[in-house]
Structures are given as C-alpha cells and as structure tokens.
N, C-alpha and C positions, 0 to 999 in steps of 0.2 A: 480169600481176600484178594482183590485186584489192586495193583500198585499204580498202574499208569492209565487205566481206562475206568471210567465210572459211568453209572447209569442213573439218571435222575428223572423224576416224573413230577409234573406240575400242570394242573388243570387239563388233564387228558393228553398232554404232549410229553413224550419222552425225549431225553437228550442223551446220546452216546458221546461222552466227552473224552477226547484224547488229551493226555496231560503228561508229556515226557519232554520237558524243556531241554534245550531251547528250540528244537526244530521238529519235535514229534516224529523222529525217525523210528522205523518199524522193526523192532527186534522180534525174535520168535516169541518171547514172553508177551510182548505187547499185542502181537497178532492173536495169541491164544486168549488174551483178555478181551479183545474185540469180539471174538467168537462167543465168549461167555456173555458179555454185555448185550450183544445183539439178540442172543437167545432169550435172555432175561426180559428185555423190552418186548420182544415178539410174543412172549407167552403171557405178558401182563394184560389182563382184560381191561384194566383202567387206562391203557394207552391206545389212543386212536391214530397217532402219527408220530414219527421219530425224526429227530434232527441229529445228524452226524456232524460234530463240531470239534475243531482243533484249538479253540480258544481265539482270542482277539488278535493274536500276532501272526500265527501261521497254522495252516491246516496240517500238512505233513510234507516233509522233504523226501519221503520215500524210504526205501530199505536202509537199515543201518549198515553202511558200507564197511566200517571196521569189523563188525561182527561177521558180515558175509564173507570177507576175505580170510577169515580164520577157519572156514568150514571146508572139510574134505568132501569128496564126491558124494558119499553116503549122507553126510549131514546136510549138504546142499539139497539133495533130493527130499529129505525130511522137511527142511525149511520151506521149500516150494509147496509142499503139501499143506503145511501150516498156513502159509499165506493164502492159498486157494480156499481153504476152509473159512478163513476170516472174511474174505471178500464175498464168498458165497453166503455166509451167514448174514451179512448185511443185505445182500440182494434178496435173500429169502425171508426177511422180516415181513410178515403178512399184513403189512400196513403201509400207507404212503410214507415214503422217506425222502428227506431233503438233506443234501450236503451243504453246509454253511462254510464257505471257503474264504479264508483270509490269508493274506500274504502270499504263500506259495503252495501249489499242489504239484509235486514233482514225482516222477517215476511211479513207484507203487502207490504213492499218495494220490495220483491221478486215478489209478485203478480203483482205489477205495471210494473216491468221489463218484466215479462212474457207476458204482454199485447202487447208488441211491437213485430214486425215481426222478429227482429234480435237483438242480444245482443252482444255488445263489452264491454270488461271489462279490467281493469288493471290486470296485472299478479300477483298482491298482494291482489286483492279484495277477500272479504269473503262473503259467502252466507249462509243463514240459515232460516229455517222455525221455528223461535224462539218463537212463541206465547206461547208455553207450559211453557217456562221458566218464564213467567210473570203471570202464572195462567190463561191464556186465551186460546182460541181454534180458529183454522182457520175457516172461513166460508165455506159453501159448495162450493162456487165459487172458493175460494182460494185453497181448497183441490183438486178440479177437475182440475183447471188450472195447478197446480203443477204435478199432476199425468199424465196429458196429455203431459207435457214436458219431464218427466223423468221416467214415469212408476209407477204403483201402489206401488210396493215393495219399491223402493227407496224413493218415496214420503212419504210413511208411516214411514219409518225408520228415515228420517230427521225430520218429524213432531213429532213423539213420543219422540225422543231424544232431539230435539232442538239444536243439535250440529251445528257448523259451517262447511261448505264445503269450503276448500281453493280453489284457482283459478284452479289448475290442475284437481282436482276432479270435480269441477263445470263444467269444459269443457268436461270431460269424461261423466258426467251424462247428459249433455245437457241443463244445466241451462244457459250456456253462449256459444256463437258460435265462438267467436274470442277473443284471449288474446293479449294485447299489453303492452308496457311499460306504467306505470301509468300516466306519463306526456303526453302521446300521445292518451289518450282515446277519447277525443273530436275530435281531428284531424282525427282519424281513422273513427269515426262516420260520419264526414263530407265527407270523401272520399267515404264511403259506400253510403251515400245519394246522392252524386253528380252524380252517374251513372244514376240516374233516371230523371235528370233535363230536358233532351230533349225528354222524352217520354210523349205523350199526357196524361193529367191528367185523362181524361175519360177512356183511355185504362188501366191505372194503377188501377183505381177504379174498373173496371169490372174484372180485373185479381185478385184483392184482394178479391172481393166478391165471387169468385169461391171457395175460401178456407174457407168460413164462415161455421162453424159447424151448424148443424140443431138444436142441443140442446141449452138450455138457457145458457148464459154466454159465451162470445166470447173472 
C-alpha cells in the first residue's frame, strides 16, 4: 500500500499522482512509492500514456531537507540510490510521459519533471536547481539530466546560483515545453496524452526505446 503516491487509469491514460502536502517534498519512502507506481503504470497494458502530476498547487519542492540532514554518509549513499531508481523508473516507463507542473518544481522536483518526455506547466510556475541554497549538491544524474535539457552553461548557472527561473525563462531554456493557464495544466496534459491512446502500446514502446541514451541515467 502506497501512502503518498498513487496510480490512476482512465480512458487509456495513467496518472502518477504525488500527494504529500504541502509541498510534495521527496522522502525515501515517497521515492520508493514513485518507483512502484511507475512500474505499475508501465506494465499496465490498458495505459497508452502517463501523466506525472503533483496536484493543482505544487509539483514538488525537491528533496525533504530535514530528512536529508539527519542522514549519515552511508544513509546518504542509500538515499541517492533510491532517488536514482525513482527517476529512472519514470524515465523508463515504456509509454509517452508528460509532467504536469504547477506552482514550483525545485531541486529534485526538476529532475523528476525532466524524466518525462514532455513538460506542461502553468504560466506562473517557477523552476530552480535549488539544492545549493540548502547546503546540498545535485547528484551526477541530476546534473547530467539538467545539462542534457538546457545545456551545460545554463545548467551550471542555475545550479551555482540556486535562483528561480520563472515560466517564460523556463520555456526559453527548455525546462518546459508548453505553458498554459495554471488551472488548465492537468487538462492540457490529458489532451497531450490522449493523442496516443489509439497507437499500439508495442509501437510506442519501440519508438521510445529508440531515444534511450547509451550512457547511464535515462
């Protein structure tokens, strides 16, 4: 039984819903639940496409900092592996995926959004590689995924400064692919996903596999 992450299916579209109010910060438990839900939706033959959604208020504020600060070196290594498995599980869903981003996507929340094939966000959403503001650093996978999306220079500037990128800049950088009114984020994601409902799932899986990078971390 998952406590903070659920998987829903309707009309061929799956939704991986994050629900850990108020900010969907990512604990080890929540990350394990993301891994489980991603696998469930990926294996469901009735699902043609998947939406990753944090609810109508916020996508995710990133790692749960109070928890992270209690971890010793060994536990930190384990937590990093748990986070990598969760992001990889989302990236490996063998179907088109779209992150529906409301409010904020920060730190590891950005990484989770970048694991999706497409990102739709409210035109008031804020993005940020904010780990440095908490005295933390991004993992190699997080840095690599960000650089792949927006280029090394922009990725380094956001990471070193920890500043927010508002929606228009996020669109220009490539963090997000489509901006809509805040109240329409989920509906826009459904419209994006609905286009694939009549495509054979095997064909979609093969097409997605063709884009898989050879290097570790997808």
